[in-house]
C-alpha positions in Angstrom: 71.6 98.3 97.8 75.1 96.9 97.5 77.7 96.9 100.3 81.4 96.6 100.3 84.1 96.1 103.0 87.0 98.5 103.0 90.0 98.0 105.3 91.9 101.1 106.5 95.4 99.9 107.5 98.8 101.4 108.3 101.4 101.7 111.0 101.0 102.8 114.6 99.6 106.3 114.9 99.0 107.1 111.2 95.4 108.1 111.6 93.3 105.0 111.0 90.9 105.6 113.9 90.7 109.3 112.9 89.8 108.4 109.3 87.0 106.0 110.4 85.6 108.5 112.9 85.8 111.4 110.4 83.5 109.7 107.8 81.3 107.2 109.7 77.6 108.0 109.6 77.2 105.9 112.8 79.1 106.3 116.0 82.4 104.5 115.2 83.0 101.4 117.1 86.5 101.7 118.6 88.5 99.2 120.5 90.8 101.7 122.1 92.8 101.1 125.2 94.8 103.5 127.3 98.5 103.6 126.5 100.4 102.8 129.7 103.9 103.3 130.9 104.4 99.5 130.6 103.8 99.8 126.8 105.9 102.9 126.3 108.9 100.9 125.1 106.7 99.0 122.7 104.4 101.7 121.3 106.9 104.4 120.8 105.7 107.9 119.7 107.7 110.8 118.6 108.0 113.5 121.3 105.2 116.1 121.2 102.5 113.6 120.0 99.6 113.6 122.4 98.3 110.1 121.6 97.0 108.5 124.8 95.0 105.6 123.5 95.6 102.9 120.9 93.5 100.5 118.9 93.8 96.9 120.2 91.4 95.1 117.9 89.7 97.2 115.2 87.7 100.3 114.4 84.4 100.0 112.6 82.3 102.5 110.8 79.7 102.8 108.0 79.2 105.3 105.2 76.5 105.4 102.6 78.0 106.6 99.3 74.8 106.8 97.4 71.5 104.9 97.0 73.3 102.0 95.6 76.5 101.6 97.8 77.2 101.3 101.5 80.8 100.9 102.7 81.7 99.1 105.9 85.0 100.4 107.2 87.4 98.2 109.3 90.4 100.0 110.7 93.3 97.7 111.7 95.5 98.1 114.8 98.9 99.4 113.9 101.3 97.8 116.4 103.2 94.7 115.3 101.8 92.6 118.2 98.4 92.9 116.6 99.3 92.3 113.0 98.1 88.6 113.1 94.6 90.0 113.2 95.0 91.6 109.8 94.3 88.4 107.9 90.9 88.2 109.5 90.1 91.9 109.0 91.1 91.8 105.3 89.0 88.6 104.6 86.1 89.6 102.4 87.3 93.2 101.7 87.0 94.6 98.2 90.0 96.9 98.9 92.3 98.6 101.3 93.4 102.2 102.1 96.9 102.1 103.5 97.7 105.3 105.4 101.2 106.5 105.8 102.8 109.3 107.8 105.9 110.8 106.1 107.3 111.8 109.5 107.3 108.1 110.5 107.7 106.5 107.1 109.6 103.5 108.6 106.3 102.5 110.3 104.7 102.1 106.9 106.9 99.4 105.4 105.1 96.6 107.1 101.7 97.6 105.9 102.9 98.1 102.3 104.7 94.7 102.5 101.6 93.0 103.8 99.3 94.3 101.0 101.9 93.7 98.3 102.8 90.2 99.3 100.3 88.7 101.8 96.8 90.1 100.9 94.9 89.6 97.7 92.9 92.8 97.7 93.4 95.9 95.6 95.0 98.7 97.7 96.0 102.3 97.5 98.3 104.4 99.6 97.3 107.7 101.1 99.8 110.1 102.7 98.0 111.6 105.7 98.6 115.3 105.6 98.9 116.0 109.3 97.9 119.6 109.9 97.1 119.9 106.2 100.7 120.1 105.2 102.4 117.9 102.5 106.0 117.6 103.6 107.2 115.4 100.7 106.4 115.1 97.0 104.3 112.0 96.2 107.0 110.8 93.8 109.5 110.8 96.6 107.1 108.9 98.9 106.5 106.4 96.1 110.2 105.9 95.7 110.9 105.6 99.4 108.2 103.0 99.8 109.2 101.3 96.5 105.5 101.2 95.5 104.7 99.4 92.3 103.5 101.7 89.5 100.0 100.1 89.6 99.4 101.1 93.2 97.7 104.5 93.3 99.2 107.0 95.7 97.3 110.0 96.9 97.5 112.6 99.7 94.7 113.8 102.1 94.1 115.3 105.5 92.1 112.4 106.8 90.6 114.6 109.6 88.3 116.0 106.9 85.3 113.8 106.0 85.3 115.0 102.3 89.0 113.9 102.0 88.3 110.5 103.5 85.3 110.1 101.1 87.6 110.9 98.1 90.2 108.4 99.4 87.6 105.6 99.9 86.2 106.3 96.4 89.7 105.9 95.1 89.9 102.5 96.7 86.5 101.5 95.2 87.5 102.8 91.8 90.9 100.9 91.9 89.1 97.7 93.0 86.6 98.1 90.2 89.4 98.7 87.6 91.2 95.6 88.9 88.1 93.4 88.6 87.4 94.7 85.1 91.0 94.1 84.1 90.7 90.5 85.3 87.4 89.8 83.7 87.7 88.3 80.2 86.0 90.3 77.5 82.4 89.4 77.0 82.1 87.7 80.4 80.6 89.2 83.5 
């Protein structure tokens, strides 16, 4: 059986922990800490969001795709003060799923920039459909994030395990296509 590491990244509060927990066949390992009044000015949330904890290191989960493939999932912390950890979390990954929230699109630019310029792994972007509602056309999101044409863009309600599975398979397929495109004909 083969295994592969997938990173789930994105800005603060986009659903990374939720995605890992939704799909993991083992109890997800979470490094959550309570959000305190002291951090309120740093970890700002829109009014009405009931988030009370935040990831301070990583989330970890595992999902068996079939008899031949197991995915190990590593969710990144989203706050800027924890971004230096991303290099370590991405090391050895075959690909990344970058989650974005169209209600807080400005929080997505750093993750997109990181994978476009600082990481050497195939990545796709997934618009998290909070409450199952798509508020913007994907073409508008692609334009707003200035995503290169070769970066796949999908939408999914990541609370649903089936949707997370489809997103992870999209990462695996994109990574496979990239490897195949880089492998000279007749070699491999």
